N, C-alpha and C positions, 0 to 999 in steps of 0.2 A: 513553406517551416508549422511544423507542428512542436515544442519543447514540453517536459514538463518536468518543475525542478521537487523537489526530495528536500525536509525537513524534517529535524525532530529528533536526529540517532544520536546517539552518546550510549555512556558508562552509566550505572547502573545496579544496584547490590541487589540479590535479590529479594523478591518480596519490594521490590518497588514500583513505582511505576513511567513512561515511555507515551507518547504524542505526539505520532508522523505523522505530516501532512502531504500533502503533494497538488500541488498548481496543475495545468496546463495552460500553457495559453499558442497564442498565436492564429492560423487559420484556421476557426475551427466553427462550425456550421450546429455539429449534438455533438452531445458521448455516451456512448450505451455504457458499454461494461465497465464500471470499475476497482481495480484490485486493491491484494498486497501479497507479495510474494518477499519468498522468501531464504536463502540461499546457503548455507553454510560449509566452512572448507570440509573437500572431499566428499562432500555430497548433491546431490541434484534440486538440481530449485525445486522449490514448489509451496502452494497453491497456503494460504495463511485465510481471506478474505476476500473472498468479493461482495458486489451488489452492483443491480441492476437498475435505469434507469426508472424502473420503476419502482424499487425499493425492493428486490428480494434477494434477498442475504447467503449463502455459504461460510459456510465459517469450518474450517481444515475440526479432525478433532482431539484435534492436541491444544488447540486454546478456549473453544469450548467455554464456557462463562467465562472468562480470563480477559479474552481481547476483544472489542467495540467498533466495527466498521461502521460508516460515517462518509459523508458524499453533503456536498451544496455546490448544487448546478445554478448558479449562477454564477459561485466564484469561480466556477468546469473542479472542484478543491476534492479530494476524499479523504480521509481525516487513519485510522485505525489507535484509536487510546489503545495501551496495552498495561494492565494492571493483576499485577501477583506475581509477575518478571523469574523464571529460573533461568537458571545457570545451558539447559541447554533451546531458550528459546535466538540466543547469540549468534545472532550469522548476517548479513551483508541485506536488507531488506529493500526490492523493491516496485514499486506502483507500476503498475496496470493499466491502458486504458486501448476503449473502444472507439475509436472519436473519425466523430468522417470532419469532413473537413468542408470548403469552402464554394468546395466546385466537384460536394462528393464521391467523391474518394474516403473510403477504410482503408484504418490503415489502424493499423496493434502496436502501438506505441508501450513502452518503457525511457522511464525512470533512472536515473545514473547509479541510485544508489545509497540508503544511507546506513553504516554500521550500526550494530546494538548489541547493548557486550553486557552481560547479566554478572556479575563475583557471584560468588558461594561463603 
């Protein structure tokens, strides 16, 4: 069993900041790529940022220079620091991890989602 628990969403004014966290627990051997996705009402889920175990990072063009993804492998946690937030950043944010279990099964796991709302 593997679980991802997210925290840190909320309501913030435009220009403000939020920090999201997502911690994995359970029968985990290792975690490969960690990422954050978001989905606004009526839109498809999109990649916001991802970070590999080796530290390679990818950002959506819309968040470059404003968002920073990081990870703590010892704590099995991924973070998303979001600065200079805009109303168009409003969405449900989901963490995603590619996990290898203790039985060496590869899983693609998702968090439950956390709402980020940016008011203008």
